[in-house]
C-alpha positions as CSV (number, residue, x, y, z in Angstrom):
1,T,-56.8,93.3,35.7
2,S,-57.6,91.6,38.9
3,Y,-60.2,92.4,41.5
4,L,-60.4,91.9,45.2
5,Q,-63.3,90.2,46.7
6,E,-66.0,92.5,48.0
7,G,-66.0,92.8,51.8
8,S,-62.4,91.5,52.1
9,K,-59.9,93.1,54.4
10,H,-56.2,93.7,53.4
11,K,-53.0,95.1,55.1
12,I,-50.9,97.5,53.0
13,K,-47.4,99.0,53.6
14,A,-45.0,101.0,51.3
15,K,-41.3,100.5,50.7
16,G,-39.0,103.2,49.3
17,F,-35.6,103.0,47.5
18,D,-32.8,105.5,46.8
19,A,-30.1,105.5,44.0
20,D,-27.8,103.5,46.1
21,G,-30.3,100.9,46.7
22,N,-31.1,101.8,50.2
23,S,-34.8,101.3,51.3
24,T,-37.1,102.1,54.0
25,T,-40.6,100.6,54.8
26,S,-43.7,102.4,56.0
27,K,-46.0,101.4,58.7
28,E,-48.8,98.9,57.8
29,A,-52.3,100.2,56.9
30,E,-55.4,98.1,57.0
31,V,-57.8,98.4,54.0
32,T,-61.3,97.1,53.7
33,V,-62.8,96.5,50.2
34,Y,-66.2,97.9,50.3
35,R,-69.2,95.8,49.0
36,F,-70.6,97.1,45.7
37,T,-72.8,94.4,44.3
38,P,-76.5,94.3,45.4
39,S,-77.9,90.9,46.7
40,N,-81.1,89.1,47.7
41,L,-83.0,90.2,44.6
42,N,-86.6,89.0,44.7
43,A,-89.5,89.4,42.3
44,H,-93.2,89.4,43.4
45,L,-96.1,89.4,41.0
46,L,-98.6,91.9,42.4
47,T,-101.1,92.0,39.5
48,D,-101.2,90.8,36.0
49,S,-99.5,94.0,35.0
50,T,-97.3,94.7,38.0
51,I,-94.1,93.1,39.3
52,E,-92.3,94.3,42.4
53,L,-88.5,93.9,42.6
54,T,-86.7,94.1,46.0
55,W,-83.0,93.8,46.8
56,Q,-80.4,94.5,49.4
57,D,-78.2,97.6,48.8
58,N,-74.6,96.6,49.8
59,S,-72.8,99.7,48.6
60,K,-72.1,103.0,50.3
61,F,-71.0,104.8,47.3
62,E,-73.0,103.7,44.3
63,T,-74.5,106.4,42.2
64,G,-77.4,104.3,40.9
65,F,-78.8,100.9,40.0
66,E,-79.4,99.3,36.6
67,I,-82.2,96.7,36.2
68,E,-82.2,94.2,33.4
69,Q,-84.9,91.9,32.1
70,A,-85.0,88.9,29.9
71,V,-87.7,86.6,28.5
72,N,-85.2,83.8,28.8
73,D,-82.2,83.6,31.1
74,T,-79.5,84.9,28.6
75,L,-80.8,87.9,26.5
76,F,-81.0,90.5,29.2
77,K,-81.8,94.1,28.3
78,K,-81.7,97.2,30.5
79,I,-85.2,98.3,31.4
80,T,-84.5,101.1,33.8
81,L,-81.8,103.1,35.7
82,L,-82.5,104.0,39.3
83,D,-81.0,106.5,41.7
84,S,-78.7,105.4,44.5
85,N,-79.9,103.9,47.8
86,K,-83.0,102.3,46.2
87,T,-84.0,98.8,47.5
88,S,-87.3,98.2,45.5
89,Y,-88.9,99.0,42.1
90,I,-92.4,98.6,40.8
91,L,-92.4,97.4,37.2
92,K,-95.5,97.9,35.1
93,G,-96.2,96.4,31.8
94,N,-98.2,94.0,29.6
95,F,-97.0,90.7,30.7
96,S,-97.9,87.6,28.7
97,L,-99.8,84.8,30.4
98,N,-97.7,81.8,31.4
99,Q,-94.5,83.5,30.2
100,R,-91.5,83.5,32.6
101,Y,-89.6,86.8,33.0
102,Y,-86.0,87.0,34.4
103,F,-84.5,89.9,36.3
104,R,-81.1,91.0,37.6
105,I,-79.6,94.2,39.0
106,R,-76.2,95.9,39.4
107,A,-74.8,99.0,41.0
108,I,-73.1,101.9,39.2
109,Y,-70.3,104.2,40.3
110,E,-68.8,106.8,37.9
111,G,-69.0,104.5,34.9
112,T,-68.0,101.4,36.9
113,Y,-70.4,98.5,37.4
114,S,-70.7,96.1,40.2
115,W,-71.2,92.4,39.7
116,Y,-74.7,91.3,38.8
117,S,-77.0,90.3,41.6
118,N,-78.6,86.9,41.7
119,T,-81.1,86.3,38.9
120,V,-84.8,85.9,39.8
121,S,-87.8,85.1,37.7
122,A,-91.6,85.7,37.8
123,S,-94.4,84.1,35.8
124,L,-97.7,85.6,35.0
125,F,-100.5,83.1,35.7
126,L,-103.6,82.8,37.9
127,T,-103.6,79.8,40.2
128,S,-106.7,77.7,39.9
129,P,-109.2,77.6,42.8
130,T,-109.1,74.2,44.6
131,Q,-111.1,72.1,47.0
132,L,-114.4,73.0,45.4
133,T,-117.5,71.5,47.3
134,V,-121.1,71.8,46.3
135,T,-124.3,71.3,48.3
136,I,-127.6,71.4,46.4
137,V,-129.7,73.0,49.0
138,N,-133.1,72.7,47.3
139,D,-134.5,72.7,43.8
140,T,-133.6,76.3,43.2
141,S,-130.3,76.8,45.1
142,A,-126.9,75.3,45.4
143,H,-124.1,76.4,47.8
144,L,-120.5,76.3,46.6
145,E,-117.2,76.7,48.6
146,W,-113.6,76.7,47.3
147,T,-110.1,77.8,48.2
148,D,-108.8,81.0,46.6
149,N,-105.1,80.4,45.5
150,S,-104.6,83.6,43.6
151,F,-103.9,87.1,45.0
152,F,-104.7,89.4,42.1
153,E,-107.9,88.0,40.4
154,D,-110.7,90.4,39.7
155,A,-113.5,87.9,40.0
156,F,-114.5,84.2,39.9
157,E,-116.7,82.6,37.4
158,I,-119.0,79.7,38.4
159,E,-120.1,77.4,35.6
160,I,-122.6,74.6,35.5
161,K,-123.6,72.0,33.0
162,I,-126.5,69.5,32.8
163,A,-125.7,65.9,32.1
164,Y,-123.5,65.7,29.0
165,G,-124.3,69.2,27.8
166,D,-122.0,72.3,27.6
167,Y,-120.9,74.3,30.6
168,Q,-122.8,77.6,31.0
169,L,-121.8,80.6,33.1
170,A,-124.1,80.5,36.2
171,K,-122.7,83.4,38.2
172,M,-119.7,85.8,38.6
173,V,-118.6,86.8,42.0
174,A,-116.1,89.3,43.3
175,K,-112.4,88.8,44.0
176,N,-111.4,87.1,47.3
177,T,-114.8,85.3,47.4
178,I,-114.5,81.7,48.7
179,N,-118.2,80.7,48.7
180,S,-121.4,81.6,46.9
181,D,-125.0,80.5,46.3
182,I,-126.3,80.1,42.8
183,Q,-129.9,80.2,41.9
184,T,-131.2,77.9,39.1
185,I,-134.0,75.3,38.8
186,F,-132.8,71.8,39.5
187,S,-134.7,68.8,38.1
188,P,-135.0,65.7,40.2
189,N,-132.7,62.8,39.3
190,Q,-130.8,65.1,36.9
191,F,-127.0,65.0,36.8
192,Y,-125.3,68.4,37.3
193,S,-121.6,69.4,37.2
194,F,-119.9,72.5,38.7
195,R,-116.6,74.2,38.3
196,V,-114.9,77.5,39.2
197,R,-112.1,79.6,37.8
198,A,-110.4,82.9,38.6
199,K,-110.1,85.8,36.1
200,T,-108.8,89.2,35.5
201,S,-109.7,91.6,32.7
202,D,-107.3,89.7,30.4
203,I,-106.6,86.3,31.7
204,Y,-108.2,83.2,33.3
205,S,-106.9,80.6,35.7
206,G,-107.4,77.0,35.1
207,Y,-110.6,75.4,36.4
208,S,-111.0,74.0,39.8
209,N,-111.9,70.4,40.4
210,V,-115.2,69.4,39.0
211,I,-118.0,68.4,41.3
212,S,-120.8,66.3,39.9
213,S,-124.0,65.7,41.7
214,I,-127.5,64.3,41.2
215,F,-130.3,66.4,42.5
216,Q,-132.4,64.2,44.8
217,F,-135.9,65.1,45.7
218,P,-136.6,62.2,48.0
219,A,-140.1,60.8,48.2
220,P,-142.0,61.1,51.5
221,V,-142.5,57.9,53.5
222,F,-145.8,56.4,54.4
223,S,-145.9,55.9,58.1
224,G,-149.4,54.5,58.7
225,I,-152.9,53.7,57.6
226,T,-155.8,54.2,60.1
227,Q,-159.3,53.0,59.4
228,I,-161.9,55.6,60.0
229,S,-164.9,53.8,58.7
230,E,-165.8,51.0,56.2
231,T,-165.5,53.5,53.4
232,S,-162.8,55.9,54.6
233,L,-159.2,55.8,56.0
234,K,-156.5,58.1,57.1
235,L,-153.1,58.0,55.4
236,T,-150.1,59.4,57.3
237,W,-146.5,60.0,56.2
238,E,-143.2,61.7,56.9
239,G,-141.6,64.3,54.6
240,R,-137.9,63.9,53.9
241,T,-136.9,67.4,52.8
242,S,-137.0,70.9,54.3
243,F,-138.1,72.6,51.2
244,E,-141.2,70.9,49.9
245,E,-144.3,73.1,49.6
246,G,-146.9,70.4,50.0
247,F,-147.9,66.8,49.1
248,I,-149.9,65.2,46.3
249,I,-151.9,62.1,46.9
250,E,-152.9,59.8,43.9
251,R,-155.1,56.7,44.0
252,G,-156.0,54.0,41.5
253,T,-156.9,50.4,41.2
254,S,-153.4,49.7,40.0
255,Y,-150.1,51.7,40.1
256,S,-150.4,52.4,36.4
257,N,-153.7,54.3,36.6
258,T,-153.5,56.5,39.6
259,V,-155.0,60.0,39.5
260,E,-154.7,62.9,41.9
261,I,-157.3,62.8,44.7
262,G,-155.9,65.4,47.0
263,R,-153.2,68.0,47.7
264,V,-152.1,69.3,51.1
265,G,-149.8,72.1,52.2
266,Q,-146.4,72.2,53.7
267,N,-146.0,70.4,57.1
268,V,-149.3,68.6,56.7
269,A,-148.6,64.9,57.1
270,S,-152.0,63.2,56.7
271,F,-154.9,62.8,54.3
272,I,-158.4,61.3,54.8
273,D,-159.6,59.3,51.7
274,Q,-163.4,58.7,51.5
275,G,-165.9,56.9,49.4
276,L,-163.9,53.7,49.2
277,D,-165.3,50.4,48.0
278,V,-164.6,47.5,50.4
279,H,-164.5,45.1,47.4
280,K,-161.6,46.9,45.7
281,K,-157.9,47.0,46.3
282,Y,-156.5,50.5,46.1
283,Y,-153.0,51.7,45.1
284,Y,-151.6,55.0,46.4
285,K,-148.8,57.2,45.2
286,L,-147.5,60.1,47.4
287,Y,-145.3,62.9,46.1
288,A,-143.9,66.0,47.7
289,F,-143.9,69.1,45.4
290,T,-142.6,72.6,45.0
291,K,-143.4,75.3,42.5
292,H,-141.1,73.7,40.0
293,N,-140.9,70.0,40.7
294,K,-142.5,66.8,42.1
295,S,-140.4,64.4,44.2
296,N,-140.0,60.8,43.5
297,Y,-143.1,59.0,44.7
298,T,-143.7,56.4,47.4
299,T,-146.3,53.7,47.1
300,R,-148.8,51.9,49.3
301,S,-151.5,49.5,48.5
302,V,-154.5,48.9,50.8
303,V,-157.2,46.3,50.9
304,Y,-160.3,45.9,53.1
305,S,-159.2,42.7,54.8
306,P,-161.6,40.3,56.5
307,W,-158.7,38.8,58.4
308,Y,-159.0,36.8,61.6
309,S,-157.1,36.9,64.8
310,A,-156.9,33.7,66.9
311,S,-159.0,34.4,70.0
312,F,-159.6,31.0,71.6
313,T,-158.2,27.4,71.5
314,V,-160.0,24.2,72.5
315,S,-157.8,21.2,73.1
316,L,-159.3,17.9,72.1
317,K,-158.2,14.3,71.7
318,H,-155.8,13.4,68.8
319,D,-157.5,12.6,65.5
320,F,-160.9,13.9,66.7
321,A,-163.8,14.7,64.3
322,Y,-166.3,17.4,64.8
323,S,-169.5,18.9,63.2
324,L,-171.3,22.2,63.8
325,S,-175.1,22.3,63.9
326,P,-176.9,24.2,61.1
327,D,-177.9,26.9,63.6
328,E,-174.3,27.2,64.7
329,K,-175.2,26.7,68.4
330,V,-173.9,23.2,69.1
331,F,-170.6,21.4,68.4
332,A,-170.6,17.6,68.2
333,V,-167.2,16.0,68.8
334,N,-166.4,12.3,68.6
335,N,-164.3,10.3,71.0
336,P,-161.7,8.5,68.9
337,G,-160.9,4.9,69.6
338,K,-163.2,2.8,71.9
339,A,-163.7,5.3,74.6
340,E,-167.1,6.4,75.9
341,P,-169.0,8.5,75.4
342,V,-169.1,8.1,71.7
343,I,-170.1,11.8,71.0
344,E,-170.2,14.9,73.2
345,L,-172.3,17.9,72.5
346,Y,-171.0,21.4,73.5
347,T,-172.3,24.9,73.2
348,A,-170.8,26.8,70.3
349,D,-169.4,29.6,72.6
350,Y,-165.9,28.1,72.6
351,F,-167.2,24.8,74.2
352,H,-168.2,26.7,77.3
353,S,-170.8,24.2,78.4
354,L,-171.2,20.4,77.9
355,L,-174.8,19.9,76.8
356,R,-175.0,16.1,76.7
357,Q,-173.1,12.9,76.1
358,I,-174.0,10.1,73.7
359,Y,-173.1,6.6,74.8
360,S,-173.4,3.2,73.1
361,T,-173.6,-0.2,74.6
362,D,-172.4,-1.8,71.3
363,P,-168.6,-2.0,71.4
364,L,-168.5,-1.8,67.6
365,V,-170.4,1.5,67.5
366,R,-167.4,3.7,67.5
367,T,-167.4,6.7,65.2
368,T,-164.5,7.2,62.8
369,T,-163.5,10.6,61.5
370,N,-167.0,11.0,60.0
371,I,-169.7,12.8,62.0
372,E,-172.3,15.1,60.5
373,F,-175.4,17.1,61.7
374,S,-178.5,16.7,59.6
375,K,-179.7,20.0,58.0
376,D,-182.4,20.5,60.6
377,G,-180.0,19.7,63.5
378,K,-182.2,16.9,64.8
379,Y,-179.7,14.1,64.1
380,I,-176.1,13.3,64.1
381,A,-174.7,10.6,61.8
382,G,-171.5,8.8,62.3
383,V,-169.7,5.9,60.4
384,N,-168.6,3.1,62.7
385,S,-165.8,0.6,62.8
386,D,-168.3,-2.2,61.9
387,N,-169.1,-0.6,58.6
388,T,-172.5,0.8,59.8
389,L,-173.8,4.3,59.7
390,T,-175.5,5.2,62.9
391,L,-177.9,8.1,63.5
392,W,-178.5,9.6,66.9
393,N,-181.4,11.8,67.9
394,T,-179.7,14.8,69.4
395,N,-182.5,15.6,71.8
396,V,-182.7,12.2,73.5
397,T,-179.2,11.0,72.7
398,A,-180.5,7.7,71.6
399,I,-179.8,5.6,68.5
400,Y,-182.4,6.5,65.9
401,K,-181.3,4.3,63.1
402,S,-178.4,2.0,62.0
403,I,-177.7,1.4,58.4
404,S,-175.1,-1.0,56.9
405,V,-172.6,0.7,54.6
406,N,-169.7,-0.7,52.5
407,G,-166.8,0.8,54.3
408,R,-166.0,3.2,57.1
409,E,-163.6,5.7,55.5
410,G,-165.2,8.3,53.2
411,I,-167.3,11.4,53.1
412,L,-170.6,11.7,54.9
413,R,-173.2,14.2,53.8
414,F,-176.8,15.1,54.6
415,N,-179.1,16.4,51.9
416,P,-181.2,19.5,52.6
417,D,-184.4,17.5,51.8
418,L,-184.4,16.2,55.4
419,H,-184.6,12.6,54.5
420,T,-181.5,11.7,52.5
421,V,-178.1,10.9,53.9
422,A,-175.2,9.8,51.6
423,F,-171.8,8.2,52.2
424,A,-169.1,8.3,49.5
425,T,-166.5,5.5,50.1
426,K,-164.0,4.0,47.8
427,G,-165.4,4.6,44.3
428,N,-169.1,4.5,45.2
429,I,-171.8,6.7,46.7
430,Y,-174.7,5.3,48.8
431,F,-177.9,7.3,49.3
432,W,-180.4,6.3,52.0
433,N,-183.7,7.5,53.3
434,Y,-182.8,7.9,56.9
435,T,-186.4,8.1,58.0
436,D,-187.0,4.5,57.1
437,G,-183.5,3.2,56.5
438,S,-184.2,2.2,52.8
439,I,-181.6,2.5,50.1
440,I,-182.4,5.2,47.6
441,K,-179.6,4.9,45.1
442,V,-176.1,3.5,44.7
443,L,-173.7,5.1,42.2
444,N,-170.9,2.6,41.5
445,D,-167.4,2.9,40.2
446,L,-167.4,6.7,39.9
447,E,-163.7,7.0,40.7
448,T,-161.4,4.0,40.4
449,S,-158.9,5.6,42.7
450,G,-161.4,6.8,45.3
451,I,-163.6,9.8,45.8
452,T,-162.0,12.9,47.2
453,S,-164.8,15.3,46.8
454,F,-168.6,14.9,47.5
455,V,-170.9,17.8,48.4
456,F,-174.6,18.8,47.8
457,N,-175.5,22.3,46.7
458,Q,-177.7,24.6,48.8
459,D,-181.1,23.2,47.6
460,G,-179.9,19.6,47.4
461,N,-180.8,19.1,43.8
462,H,-177.2,18.8,42.6
463,F,-174.0,17.4,43.9
464,L,-170.3,17.4,43.0
465,V,-168.2,14.3,42.8
466,G,-164.5,14.3,42.4
467,G,-161.3,12.3,42.4
468,A,-158.0,12.1,40.5
469,Q,-159.8,12.2,37.2
470,G,-161.5,15.5,38.0
471,L,-164.8,16.9,39.2
472,S,-168.3,16.3,37.8
473,L,-171.7,17.9,38.5
474,W,-174.7,15.5,39.0
475,D,-178.5,15.9,39.1
476,K,-179.9,14.2,42.3
477,N,-183.4,13.8,40.8
478,S,-182.4,12.0,37.6
479,W,-179.2,10.5,39.1
480,S,-177.4,11.6,35.9
481,K,-174.2,13.5,35.3
482,I,-174.8,17.0,34.0
483,R,-171.2,17.7,33.0
484,D,-167.6,17.2,33.7
485,I,-166.2,20.3,35.3
486,V,-163.8,22.0,32.8
487,G,-160.2,21.9,33.8
488,S,-160.8,20.2,37.1
489,S,-158.3,17.2,36.8
490,G,-156.4,16.8,40.0
491,Y,-158.6,19.0,42.1
492,S,-160.3,17.8,45.2
493,N,-162.1,19.1,48.4
494,A,-164.7,20.8,46.1
495,A,-167.4,23.0,47.6
496,F,-170.2,25.4,46.4
497,S,-170.2,29.0,47.3
498,K,-172.9,30.0,49.8
499,D,-175.1,31.4,47.0
500,G,-174.3,28.4,44.7
501,K,-172.9,30.7,42.0
502,Y,-169.3,29.3,42.2
503,I,-167.6,26.0,42.6
504,I,-164.2,26.1,44.4
505,A,-161.6,23.3,44.8
506,S,-157.9,22.9,45.4
507,N,-154.9,20.8,44.7
508,S,-151.4,20.9,46.2
509,S,-150.4,24.1,44.5
510,S,-153.4,26.1,43.4
511,I,-157.0,27.0,44.0
512,A,-159.6,26.9,41.2
513,I,-162.9,28.8,41.0
514,W,-165.5,28.0,38.4
515,E,-168.5,30.1,37.3
516,N,-171.5,28.8,35.3
517,A,-171.6,25.5,37.1
518,G,-168.2,24.5,35.8
519,S,-168.9,24.9,32.1
520,T,-165.9,27.2,31.5
521,L,-162.2,27.2,32.5
522,P,-161.7,28.3,36.1
523,K,-160.0,31.2,37.7
524,Q,-156.8,29.9,39.3
525,I,-155.0,31.2,42.3
526,V,-151.4,30.0,42.8
527,S,-151.3,29.0,46.5
528,G,-148.5,26.4,46.8
529,D,-147.4,24.9,50.0
530,G,-149.6,21.8,49.8
531,T,-153.1,23.4,49.8
532,R,-155.6,21.1,51.5
533,Q,-158.9,23.1,51.4
534,A,-160.3,26.4,50.2
535,V,-163.6,28.1,51.1
536,M,-165.2,31.3,49.8
537,S,-166.6,34.1,52.0
538,S,-170.3,34.5,52.0
539,D,-170.1,37.7,49.8
540,N,-167.8,35.8,47.3
541,N,-165.1,38.5,47.7
542,Y,-162.5,36.5,49.5
543,V,-161.0,33.0,49.5
544,Y,-159.5,31.3,52.6
545,S,-157.3,28.3,52.3
546,V,-155.5,25.9,54.6
547,S,-152.1,24.4,53.7
548,N,-149.2,22.6,55.2
549,S,-148.0,25.6,57.3
550,R,-150.4,28.4,56.9
551,V,-154.0,29.8,56.6
552,S,-154.2,32.3,53.8
553,C,-156.6,35.0,52.6
554,Y,-157.0,36.0,48.9
555,L,-158.8,38.9,47.4
556,L,-161.1,38.2,44.5
557,P,-161.4,38.6,41.6
558,D,-157.6,38.9,41.1
559,G,-156.7,36.3,43.7
560,E,-154.0,38.4,45.3
561,L,-152.7,37.1,48.7
562,I,-153.6,39.8,51.2
563,D,-152.7,38.1,54.5
564,A,-151.5,34.8,56.0
565,A,-151.0,33.2,59.4
566,Y,-148.2,30.6,59.8
567,F,-148.0,27.6,62.1
568,T,-145.3,25.1,63.2
569,D,-147.7,22.2,62.9
570,M,-150.2,21.4,60.2
571,P,-153.8,22.7,60.0
572,T,-156.2,20.3,58.3
573,S,-159.4,22.2,57.6
574,I,-161.2,25.5,58.1
575,M,-164.9,26.5,58.5
576,L,-166.5,29.9,58.3
577,L,-169.4,30.6,60.7
578,N,-171.5,33.4,62.1
579,D,-172.0,34.7,58.6
580,G,-168.3,34.9,58.1
581,L,-167.4,36.7,61.3
582,Q,-165.7,33.7,62.7
583,M,-163.4,31.0,61.4
584,I,-162.5,27.6,62.9
585,C,-159.2,26.1,62.1
586,K,-158.8,22.4,62.8
587,F,-155.6,20.8,63.9
588,S,-155.0,17.2,64.8
589,D,-155.5,17.9,68.5
590,R,-157.4,21.2,68.8
591,L,-159.8,23.7,67.3
592,V,-158.6,27.3,67.1
593,F,-161.4,29.9,66.9
594,W,-160.6,33.1,65.0
595,T,-162.6,36.3,65.2
596,L,-163.0,38.4,62.1
597,K,-161.8,41.9,62.0
598,F,-162.7,43.9,58.9
599,E,-160.3,46.7,58.4
600,W,-158.3,48.5,55.8
601,V,-154.8,47.2,55.8
602,G,-151.7,47.8,53.7
């Protein structure tokens, strides 16, 4: 049997024969072979139990269509017989997940079958959602968005897990949904993971991409500290979320012992703290909070700083020396070298007025870097280039007394008893009665390498002596050593606190403070940077130091650096005056006056 191709055209003619072999031929007739086989078969999965088949009917005379199905591409079985002229069929059934089904169709005419159509397949599976994104809006809500890649899901399941735990169903949303909010309580700094899948009543898609996120509840940011009074200040800040319900303020004397001192509502960005002690440093923690959580905290420390701002500079000659009268009303400044006048006296209001000048007719009477007011302000002493100590009467600017000394470089001090002046030079200290010029006492060979510290206490009954070997405390009345200051080796520039309770000294890297007249180990403050001198405030709550490049302020008792001023040249000494409300910083060619400003800073 042979078949003609469907749709082909053919010409036919007939030829007849008789018994004698004669023949005759008919006219040609054109014949078209009609198409019989259906084509363009397609299968569309409508739901997890419905497949739609569509095809093209190419026959004009079929009596029906036969549809076959296979679970592989060879073992086809008839599943239905359709009437003629059909071009689609809805197939219902229980299809297995991820199983591929194959289909083909043929036309029927009076027991004759066309060729089979093309074979098509369909698989039952839910396509996973994709492009999941998650935004944690606040500590009770997250917003999710995704792409829906399936067309017959019944719903979507949103799952969440905490850290390394198991996923839990957070919410189920309707079909065709592409975004949703979920409500749960998020904990700050906790790790959360999210995923989504589609589902029907029987099957599930694969999961979407996983989004992992840490819930951040950022701390507010301190924006300022404003002093209200000596015992109160105003804290201000900026919130960093849109969902906080208020702020918590904690305070302590360290960050480890803070306690809540106040709570303010949403959109309030300040708090006034009262009852502060100016002698303490305070540490603050600031949180934002909601009903369920506290944010991370931000910190700020504050201290009542007696810091100084440079307010006036007086330019002087290079390598000058100066002294301030006990009543802090007069400055005495020497004239280095051989220039006249020897000493000039100025008012203490930033050298505003020249009071008088002191001259000398003796070319050898030239003060070195040692000049000093007596404790009653009546005399000025200076050590001269001829190894003499000269006293001038400040009222008449005349030489009151000249005393021979063994040297001109050293430390000059008046005693509060109003008749003793002392000069420490090389390893010796000379004590004179300046009312009659008589020698009172000479202490020899106290320091083989030279004396670097020499100072009387407030009542003049004791004095400190120091050098490379350390500091020692002496009794002026018995001229005997009371004790060596414990742990003082290498310290110099020693001084007493204003009330005499403390001894303070410095070396190149630290500051030492002794109680109990130096009988116990000192409190040490690491200062570094070549510390040259340190002084205590009149209330013993602060230490000021001068070093190679800066003037620093430390808070006692901990010795924490609370402020510093830096310079391009080298300050050499500092002096507090006006009950600590001013400070004078000496440089090689100028005095810089600083005015104290007590305020809470941080």
